[in-house]
N, C-alpha and C positions, 0 to 999 in steps of 0.2 A: 504494500500500500504506500509506504514512504517513497519507494522508487517511482511509482506512478505519479505522485504529487510533484516530486522533484523534476521528473521528465516533462510534465505539463508546464510547470513554471519556467523551465529552461526554454521550451518552445515559445511560450508567450514572450519571454525576454528577447529572443532572437527575432521574432516577427516585429515587435515594437522597435527594435534597433534598426532593422531594415527600413521600416517606414520613416523613421527619423532621418536616416541617411537620404532617402528619396526626397523628403520635404526640404532638407537642407540644400540639396542639389537644385530643386525647383526655385528656391528663393534666390539663387545666384544667377538666374537667367535674365538677360537683357533683351527686351523686346524692341525691335525697330519698326514694327508695324503699328501705326497709330490709328489705322482705319478699322480695326477689328481683330478678332481672334485668328491666329495662324496655327491653331492647335493641330489640324489635320496635315499641315505642311511639315510638322515635326514628328509625325507618326510613321514608323517603318514596320512593314510586315515581313514575316519569315516563317520558319518552322521546319518541320522534318517529316519525311515519309520513309518508312522502312518496310522492306519485304524480304523475307528469307524462307527458304524451304530446302528440305533435304530428306534423307532417309526416314520417312514417317514423321517429319517435323515441319510445321508451318508457323510463321510468325508475321504479323502485319501491325504497323504502327502509323498513326496519324497524329501529328503534334503541331497545330498551328500556333503562332505567337505574334505578338505586337509589342513594340517598345516606343516610348516617347523620348525624343532627344530634348533634354532641358537646355543643353548648350553643347559645345564641342567636346566637353569632357564627361558629362553626366547623362545617363539614360536609365529609364526604368520601364518595366513592362510586365505582361502576364502571358502565360502559355497554358494551353490545354493539352491533355494527353489521353489517347486511347490506344491500347495495345491488346491484341488477341494472340495467344500462344497455344499451340496444340501439339503435343507429343502423343502419337497414336497409342504407344505402349505404356504411357506413364500418367500424364495428366493434361488437363486443359486449364488455361488461366486467362482471366480478363483483368486488365489494369486500367483504371479510369481515375483521372485527377487533374491537377493543375499546379501552377507554380507562379511565384512572384520573383522577378529578377531585377537586380540593380547592377549597372555597369559604370565603370570609371576608367577613362583613358588618360593616364598621367602624361603620356606622349601619344601621338596618333598611332604608332605601331604596337603599343602595348595596351591590352585590355585586362583590367581586374574585374572580377565579378563576385557577387554573392547572390545565392538563390535559395529560396525556401520552396520545397516541393512537397506536396501532400497527395498520396496516391492510395486508392482503394484497391486492394489485391484480393481477387477471388480465385481460389485454386480448387479444382475438382479432380480427385485422383481416381484412376481406373481400378486400382488394387484396393480392396476393402481394408487391408492392413494399415493404410494411411488414412488419416482423418482429413476430410475436406475442411477448408478454412476460408474465412473472409475477414480481413482486417485492414486498418488504415496504417500506412507506413510513411512517416515523415522523413525528410532528408534536408539537410542544410549543407549547401555546397559553397566552397570558396575556390575561385579559379583564377587562372592566368592564361592569357592567350596572345598570339601574334595576329595583328589585324593588317589587312591590306584591302583597300577599297571597302566593299561591304561584306567581306569574308573574314571570319576569325577562326583560327585553329588553336586548340590548347588542351589543357587538362584541368579538371576540377576535383576537389577532395570533399567527400561527404563526412562531416564530423560526427554524424549520428549513425554511421554504418553499423548494421546488425547482420552478422553472417547468417543467422537463421531466418530472418524475415525480409531482408533487402532484395529487391529485384535486380540489383547490380551485383556482379560477381565479386567486386572489389571496391574499396573505398575511393580509389583513384579511378576516375572515369574520363577518358578522352572526349572532346567535343569538337564539333564543326558547326559554326553558326553562319547563316546568311540572312541578312535583312535588306530589303529593297525599299 
């Protein structure tokens, strides 16, 4: 019980910290448009599509996202995630959720990121020896990447990685971001 309360308070602290960083970045924005809002001019869209299949295995992912550029250095946004995984001999899994991301570019080529991801994982096993489960899995990532134009390639680290529950095999996760 104590672990659960500590875990929840840790998550709340991280969410509040990310929001404060985003608000701080927003307050630093200088607007040159005196005729109205240029909100949509500062929104970029991107995301990911994934498809893999092999010997009795199929996986598909759709993950659209949008970020708002507060200025040349700060951006923040949201992402949705839907993944379906099927291993004919073992289990089927559905993962649904979303994330909040904050981006900081100290120089144009380097991107630092923080991301809070919250996913609902549903696993249905074929073998009755395993128990089906459905749970929420939080993740907090801190990352660094190399940016050129609208493409960023890098690695992020999940500070809440749990070997038993995480959908990621490792706490270190490579990434490839494209925003238009």
